C-alpha positions in Angstrom: 101.2 29.6 -57.7 104.9 29.3 -56.8 107.0 26.2 -57.6 104.6 23.4 -56.9 101.3 24.0 -58.7 99.4 23.2 -55.5 101.3 25.8 -53.4 99.8 29.3 -53.4 102.2 32.2 -52.9 104.6 29.9 -51.2 102.4 30.0 -48.2 99.3 27.7 -48.6 99.1 24.2 -49.9 95.8 23.7 -51.7 93.9 20.5 -51.1 90.5 19.0 -52.1 87.7 21.0 -53.6 85.0 21.7 -50.9 82.5 23.5 -53.0 81.8 25.3 -56.3 79.6 28.3 -57.1 78.9 30.4 -60.1 81.8 32.8 -59.4 84.0 31.0 -56.9 85.5 27.7 -55.9 86.4 26.8 -52.3 89.3 24.5 -51.5 90.6 23.0 -48.3 94.1 24.6 -47.8 96.9 24.3 -45.2 99.1 27.1 -44.0 102.6 25.8 -44.6 104.0 27.9 -41.7 101.4 27.3 -39.0 100.0 24.0 -40.3 96.5 25.4 -39.7 93.7 24.4 -42.1 91.7 27.2 -43.9 89.1 27.4 -46.5 90.5 29.0 -49.7 87.9 30.8 -51.8 89.2 31.4 -55.3 87.5 34.0 -57.5 88.3 34.7 -61.1 88.9 38.5 -61.7 87.5 38.3 -65.2 84.2 36.9 -64.0 83.9 39.4 -61.3 84.5 42.3 -63.7 82.3 40.8 -66.4 79.2 40.5 -64.2 79.8 43.8 -62.4 80.6 42.3 -59.0 83.8 44.3 -58.3 82.1 46.6 -55.8 80.5 43.6 -54.1 83.8 41.8 -53.7 85.4 45.0 -52.3 82.6 45.4 -49.9 82.7 41.8 -48.7 86.5 42.1 -48.0 86.1 45.4 -46.2 83.2 44.2 -44.0 85.0 40.9 -43.1 88.1 42.8 -42.0 85.9 45.1 -39.8 83.9 42.4 -38.0 86.1 40.2 -36.0 83.8 38.2 -33.8 83.6 34.6 -32.5 80.3 34.0 -34.3 81.4 35.5 -37.7 83.5 33.6 -40.2 87.0 35.1 -40.1 88.8 36.4 -43.1 92.5 35.7 -42.5 94.0 37.4 -45.6 93.5 38.3 -49.2 96.0 37.5 -52.0 96.0 37.8 -55.7 97.6 36.7 -59.0 97.1 38.3 -62.4 93.9 36.4 -62.9 92.5 35.4 -59.5 91.7 36.7 -56.1 92.3 34.4 -53.1 90.5 34.6 -49.8 92.0 32.6 -46.9 89.1 32.1 -44.6 88.3 30.3 -41.4 87.4 26.7 -42.1 84.0 25.9 -40.7 83.3 22.2 -40.9 79.9 21.7 -39.5 77.8 22.7 -42.5 74.8 25.0 -42.8 72.3 25.5 -40.0 69.7 25.1 -42.8 70.7 21.4 -42.9 69.7 20.9 -39.3 66.4 22.7 -39.7 65.5 20.7 -42.9 65.3 17.6 -40.6 62.7 19.2 -38.5 62.2 21.8 -35.8 64.7 22.2 -33.0 64.2 22.0 -29.2 63.7 25.4 -27.6 67.0 25.3 -25.7 68.9 24.4 -28.8 67.2 27.1 -30.9 67.9 29.6 -28.1 71.6 28.6 -28.2 71.9 29.4 -31.9 69.7 32.5 -31.7 71.9 33.9 -28.9 75.0 33.5 -31.0 73.2 35.0 -34.0 72.1 38.1 -32.1 75.6 38.5 -30.6 77.1 38.6 -34.0 74.5 40.9 -35.5 74.6 43.3 -32.6 78.4 43.5 -33.0 78.0 44.2 -36.8 75.6 47.0 -36.1 78.0 48.5 -33.5 80.4 48.8 -36.4 77.9 50.4 -38.8 77.6 47.1 -40.8 74.2 45.7 -41.9 74.2 42.1 -43.3 70.9 42.4 -45.3 70.7 38.7 -46.2 70.4 36.8 -43.0 69.0 33.3 -43.4 69.8 29.8 -42.3 71.8 29.1 -45.4 74.2 31.9 -44.4 74.7 30.5 -40.9 77.4 27.9 -40.6 78.3 25.6 -37.7 81.8 24.7 -36.5 83.0 21.4 -35.0 81.7 22.4 -31.6 78.3 23.4 -32.9 78.9 27.1 -32.6 77.2 29.4 -35.2 79.2 31.4 -37.7 77.6 34.2 -39.8 78.9 34.3 -43.4 78.3 35.8 -46.9 78.5 39.6 -46.5 78.2 40.2 -50.2 75.0 42.2 -49.8 76.0 44.0 -46.7 76.0 47.8 -46.4 78.0 50.4 -44.3 76.8 53.6 -42.8 78.5 55.3 -45.8 75.8 53.8 -48.0 73.1 55.7 -46.1 71.4 58.5 -48.1 70.7 62.0 -46.8 67.6 60.7 -45.1 69.8 58.4 -43.0 68.3 55.3 -44.6 69.3 52.5 -47.1 67.3 52.2 -50.3 68.6 49.1 -52.1 66.0 46.3 -52.1 67.9 43.1 -51.5 67.8 39.9 -49.5 65.8 36.6 -49.7 62.0 37.1 -50.1 60.9 35.0 -47.2 63.3 36.7 -44.8 63.1 40.3 -46.0 61.5 42.9 -43.8 58.4 44.8 -44.9 60.3 48.1 -44.7 62.8 46.8 -47.3 60.0 45.9 -49.7 58.3 49.3 -49.2 61.0 51.1 -51.2 60.7 54.2 -49.0 64.1 53.6 -47.3 64.8 51.5 -44.3 67.0 51.2 -41.3 69.6 48.4 -41.9 69.7 47.3 -38.3 65.9 47.0 -38.0 65.8 45.1 -41.2 68.4 42.6 -39.9 66.4 42.2 -36.7 63.3 41.2 -38.7 65.4 38.6 -40.5 66.6 37.3 -37.1 62.9 37.0 -36.1 62.1 34.9 -39.1 65.1 32.7 -38.4 64.1 32.2 -34.8 60.5 31.3 -35.9 62.0 28.7 -38.4 64.3 27.2 -35.7 61.3 26.7 -33.3 58.6 25.8 -35.9 60.5 24.0 -38.7 58.7 26.1 -41.3 58.5 29.7 -42.4 56.1 32.3 -40.8 55.2 33.8 -44.1 54.5 31.3 -46.9 52.6 31.4 -50.2 53.1 30.1 -53.7 52.2 33.5 -54.9 55.1 36.0 -54.2 52.8 39.0 -54.1 50.5 37.2 -51.6 53.5 36.4 -49.5 54.6 40.0 -49.5 51.1 41.1 -48.4 51.4 38.8 -45.4 54.9 40.2 -44.6 53.6 43.8 -44.9 50.8 43.0 -42.4 52.9 40.8 -40.1 50.3 38.2 -40.7 51.6 35.0 -39.1 50.6 32.5 -36.4 52.8 30.8 -33.8 52.4 27.0 -33.5 50.8 25.8 -30.2 54.1 24.3 -29.0 55.8 27.8 -28.8 56.3 28.9 -25.2 54.6 32.1 -24.1 58.0 33.8 -23.7 59.2 32.9 -27.2 55.8 34.0 -28.6 56.2 37.4 -27.0 59.7 37.8 -28.4 58.9 36.7 -31.9 55.9 39.1 -32.0 58.3 41.9 -31.1 60.8 40.8 -33.7 58.2 40.4 -36.5 56.6 43.8 -35.8 55.8 45.2 -39.3 56.3 48.8 -38.0 60.1 49.3 -37.8 59.7 52.2 -35.4 58.2 49.9 -32.7 60.2 46.8 -33.6 62.5 45.5 -30.9 66.2 46.3 -31.2 69.0 43.7 -30.9 70.1 45.3 -27.6 66.6 44.9 -26.2 66.4 41.3 -27.5 69.5 40.5 -25.3 67.7 41.9 -22.3 64.6 39.7 -22.7 64.0 36.9 -20.2 63.7 34.2 -22.9 67.0 35.2 -24.5 68.9 35.4 -21.2 68.2 31.8 -20.1 71.4 29.7 -20.1 73.6 32.2 -22.1 76.4 30.0 -23.6 80.1 30.6 -23.1 80.4 31.0 -26.9 78.7 34.4 -26.6 81.7 35.6 -24.5 85.1 36.5 -25.8 87.2 33.7 -27.3 89.5 32.3 -24.7 92.5 33.3 -26.8 91.4 36.9 -26.7 90.9 36.8 -22.9 94.4 35.4 -22.5 95.8 38.0 -24.9 94.2 40.8 -22.9 95.6 39.5 -19.6 99.0 38.3 -20.6 100.7 41.7 -20.1 103.8 40.3 -18.5 104.3 37.6 -21.1 104.1 40.2 -23.9 106.7 42.4 -22.2 109.2 39.5 -22.3 108.7 39.2 -26.0 109.5 42.8 -26.8 112.1 43.2 -29.6 115.4 45.1 -29.0 116.3 48.2 -31.0 117.7 47.0 -34.3 119.1 48.7 -37.4 116.8 48.2 -40.4 118.2 47.0 -43.7 116.8 48.1 -47.1 114.4 45.2 -47.2 112.8 46.2 -43.9 112.3 49.8 -45.1 110.8 48.7 -48.4 108.5 46.3 -46.6 107.0 49.3 -44.7 105.6 50.5 -48.1 101.9 50.1 -48.7 102.8 49.2 -52.3 103.8 45.7 -51.1 100.5 45.0 -49.5 97.9 43.3 -51.8 94.9 44.6 -49.9 94.8 48.0 -51.7 94.2 46.2 -55.0 90.7 45.3 -53.8 89.7 47.8 -51.2 90.2 51.3 -49.9 91.0 50.6 -46.2 88.9 52.7 -43.9 90.8 54.6 -41.1 88.7 52.9 -38.4 89.8 49.4 -39.6 93.6 50.0 -39.1 95.4 48.2 -36.4 98.8 49.6 -36.9 100.5 53.0 -37.4 104.0 53.7 -38.6 105.8 57.0 -38.8 109.4 58.3 -39.1 111.1 60.9 -37.0 114.5 62.6 -37.5 116.7 64.5 -35.1 114.8 62.9 -32.2 116.0 60.4 -29.7 114.2 57.2 -28.8 113.8 58.5 -25.2 112.0 61.6 -26.6 109.6 59.3 -28.6 109.0 57.2 -25.4 108.2 60.4 -23.5 105.6 61.5 -26.1 104.0 58.1 -25.9 103.8 58.3 -22.1 102.3 61.8 -22.5 99.6 60.4 -24.8 98.8 57.6 -22.3 98.7 60.1 -19.4 96.3 62.4 -21.3 94.0 59.4 -22.1 94.1 58.7 -18.3 93.4 54.9 -18.6 96.7 53.3 -19.4 99.6 51.8 -17.4 102.9 52.2 -19.2 105.8 49.8 -19.3 109.0 50.5 -21.3 112.1 48.5 -22.0 115.4 49.6 -20.4 116.9 50.7 -23.7 113.9 52.7 -24.9 113.3 50.4 -27.8 109.8 49.5 -26.9 106.8 50.7 -24.9 103.6 48.9 -24.0 100.4 50.8 -23.0 98.0 48.6 -21.1 94.3 49.7 -20.8 93.1 49.5 -17.2 89.4 49.2 -18.1 87.8 46.4 -20.1 86.2 47.5 -23.4 84.0 45.6 -25.9 86.8 43.1 -26.6 88.7 43.1 -23.4 91.4 45.5 -22.3 93.1 47.6 -25.0 96.8 46.9 -25.2 99.1 48.9 -27.5 102.7 48.1 -28.3 105.2 50.6 -29.8 108.5 49.6 -31.2 111.3 52.0 -32.1 113.7 51.0 -34.9 117.0 52.9 -35.7 117.4 53.3 -39.4 120.4 55.5 -38.7 121.4 57.1 -35.3 119.3 60.1 -36.2 116.5 58.6 -38.2 113.9 56.4 -36.4 110.9 54.5 -37.5 108.2 53.9 -34.9 105.6 51.2 -35.3 102.5 51.4 -33.1 100.2 48.3 -33.1 97.1 47.1 -31.3 98.1 44.0 -29.3 94.6 43.2 -28.0 91.3 44.8 -27.4 88.9 46.7 -29.7 90.1 48.2 -33.0 87.7 51.1 -32.8 89.0 52.1 -29.3 92.6 51.8 -30.6 91.9 54.1 -33.5 90.2 56.6 -31.2 93.2 56.7 -29.0 95.5 57.2 -32.0 93.5 60.1 -33.4 92.6 61.9 -30.2 95.7 61.3 -28.0 98.6 59.9 -30.0 98.7 62.1 -33.1 98.5 65.4 -31.1 101.3 64.2 -28.8 103.6 63.3 -31.8 102.7 65.9 -34.5 105.7 68.2 -34.0 108.3 65.4 -34.2 107.0 63.4 -37.1 109.1 63.6 -40.2 107.5 65.0 -43.4 109.1 65.0 -46.9 107.5 68.2 -48.0 105.4 71.2 -46.7 102.3 69.1 -47.4 101.8 67.2 -44.2 102.0 63.5 -44.2 102.1 63.3 -40.5 101.8 59.8 -39.0 100.2 58.4 -42.1 98.9 54.9 -41.2 100.5 52.0 -43.2 
């Protein structure tokens, strides 16, 4: 805390307590700069270390930074003090989906609306090699507009957690929602296990009760193994067919998220919430507006140079950033003019063959605009050139809009090769274009 005990890091004003768990407290907080409300999750470092949850916290932070999606609770930033870790997260005010179901089953069109948003989020996670592994109504929140938001990635896994057989082996999740392949202890596909959980959730939304129930846990697991469930008579024929494919006990024949989205039941009245956020659409199409905001070449002072150091970023205290997560790249070059740097950027864009190039008159900035729409709209990349001295330049390349994975592929395949012979290194050991 800085100054006022209710002000965190001089940036967030903490308000009322929203919730309290075993390891964390969640407060309402307000960003003092933007005025925007957030949920501030506060975790004690000592508790995390004491119960061996360090890896789980690291994993949750890493995952939430990788999966930016309209139907996933957004992590804005992570901060820390000597004793606590602070998560500034999207404030979702509508409560848990579980609360709605506890009042009774939902109408089919309402259930479909939530299920469409769930599958959209889950499919996006899988496209990033992320598997949630604990999908259930309690981990699905609703915002003010009734849109679904997936949360709690503490049990999630990455592709890096796969063993040599290409499968996950940690048994986790909530018994009633866990897939038979997870219980089997022979290894399982994270994506197929998540799809099973989605099937249980859809059944609960439509029925108002679980498909697999028994007071005896072993007996319940036997039902899950066999896929032993019955759809209530009020289920439509289309929903029955889809649920049967979702709750297929054989993972090799179980439907995939992609196939779910192609099913006739799923495609009825697809809501706008499944599409990109309006802000993202505007960002992808506001090329001319962005050009007008380009900064002029400026001489950096010592503080600017220091701020480029990764040592001033709190994130490395809790995670090892993966290369595919990065949305900016900084490098220095000496004995090279700004116009030469701009030429190399144009060369990279030309080699990629899918960008239009706009540059400022003084060669202080360049914008590369993707001509094709990717998973999150058109990829837009901005490069700014700062003169530390007349012969020493710092170049910052950032993703303005579009998909982070596509941005990183462009940087590794096109940008790095185009720049490699002009990037400054401090020793014979290459540090070329090391991402910040």
